[in-house]
C-alpha positions as MATLAB code, in Angstrom:
seq = 'XXXXXXXXXXXXXXXXXXXXXXXXXXXXXXXXXXXXXXXXXXXXXXXXXXXXXXXXXXXXXXXXXXXXXXXXXXXXXXXXXXXXXXXXXXXXXXXXXXXXXXXXXXXXXX';
ca = [
       5.973   -1.110   11.119;
       8.927   -1.266   13.511;
      12.383    0.245   13.526;
      15.358   -2.200   13.562;
      19.030   -2.012   13.007;
      20.690   -3.379    9.844;
      22.408   -6.043   11.921;
      19.056   -7.619   12.973;
      17.941   -8.148    9.418;
      18.187  -11.813    8.395;
      20.783  -12.543    5.714;
      18.182  -14.301    3.502;
      16.069  -11.171    3.097;
      16.164   -8.429    0.556;
      15.909   -4.842    1.792;
      13.768   -2.612   -0.544;
      13.310    1.131   -0.891;
      10.589    3.476    0.096;
       9.288    6.108   -2.313;
       7.386    9.015   -0.906;
       4.709   10.566   -3.205;
       3.415   14.041   -2.478;
       0.175   15.287   -3.932;
      -1.962   18.410   -3.755;
      -5.692   17.759   -3.870;
      -7.480   21.077   -3.600;
     -10.974   19.567   -3.677;
     -10.479   17.193   -0.864;
     -10.745   17.805    2.932;
      -7.099   16.952    3.320;
      -5.463   19.059    0.591;
      -1.761   18.114    1.164;
      -1.235   14.313    0.991;
       1.848   12.217    1.257;
       1.867    8.455    0.871;
       4.770    5.986    1.135;
       4.997    3.330   -1.672;
       7.153    0.335   -0.927;
       9.306   -1.098   -3.731;
       7.727   -4.569   -3.964;
       9.833   -5.294   -7.064;
      12.837   -6.137   -4.915;
      11.109   -8.396   -2.436;
      11.109  -12.153   -2.766;
       8.271  -13.153   -0.418;
       7.703  -16.943   -0.801;
       3.855  -16.780   -0.465;
       1.256  -14.486   -2.208;
       1.447  -11.051   -0.585;
      -1.690   -9.757   -2.224;
      -5.081   -9.103   -0.528;
      -7.549   -9.510   -3.413;
     -10.779   -7.623   -2.759;
     -12.474   -8.692   -6.067;
     -11.247  -11.049   -8.744;
     -11.164  -10.415  -12.504;
     -14.171  -12.778  -12.900;
     -16.192  -10.633  -10.486;
     -15.436   -7.509  -12.371;
     -16.255   -9.065  -15.777;
     -19.632  -10.428  -14.350;
     -20.591   -6.932  -13.065;
     -19.624   -5.172  -16.351;
     -21.274   -7.798  -18.520;
     -24.499   -7.710  -16.412;
     -24.557   -3.913  -16.791;
     -24.041   -3.924  -20.470;
     -26.560   -6.692  -21.100;
     -29.376   -5.264  -18.972;
     -31.331   -2.608  -20.910;
     -31.538    0.712  -18.910;
     -29.006   -0.503  -16.361;
     -26.766    2.003  -14.581;
     -23.529    1.349  -12.874;
     -21.728    3.359  -10.169;
     -18.546    2.872   -8.003;
     -17.155    4.593   -5.028;
     -13.823    5.211   -3.566;
     -13.206    3.906   -0.079;
     -11.059    6.367    1.882;
      -8.156    4.981    4.036;
      -8.980    1.376    3.299;
      -6.475   -1.477    3.786;
      -7.096   -5.201    4.067;
      -4.181   -5.667    6.443;
      -3.175   -9.170    5.222;
      -1.268  -11.004    7.829;
       2.137  -12.332    6.659;
       4.195  -15.181    8.083;
       7.467  -13.279    8.109;
       8.708   -9.654    8.125;
       9.936   -7.812    5.143;
      12.275   -4.797    5.293;
      12.466   -1.339    3.738;
      15.285    1.197    4.169;
      14.220    4.796    4.850;
      16.907    7.469    5.163;
      16.799    9.359    8.425;
      16.532   12.716    6.547;
      13.116   11.601    5.219;
      11.689   11.163    8.791;
      10.230   14.365   10.290;
      11.955   15.443   13.524;
       8.836   15.181   15.591;
       8.571   11.563   14.700;
      12.228   10.911   15.641;
      11.745   12.674   18.973;
       8.580   10.729   19.843;
       9.873    7.315   18.962;
      13.562    7.885   19.576;
];
């Protein structure tokens, strides 16, 4: 993620929004959480921007195998802080209002 001025954004790009979601999770080590969701509904990336970890066929095979096997058990786990970091051929842009950026971040990155 890089900061850029509005004048440097190519004219053929759509600028989308950022939505900050705050959550309180008392049973987790980090109880106060904030995540930024980017409004992908306003972007028009020409390629596939997804990073599939498992396809629908894989999921169906696992579930079917579990159901079909007598006495079988199935478990899943949540991978913390996991992102596939799909490389993209071009930059996409979001607009974040300055008031949503903490003062210490503004001071550190000017």
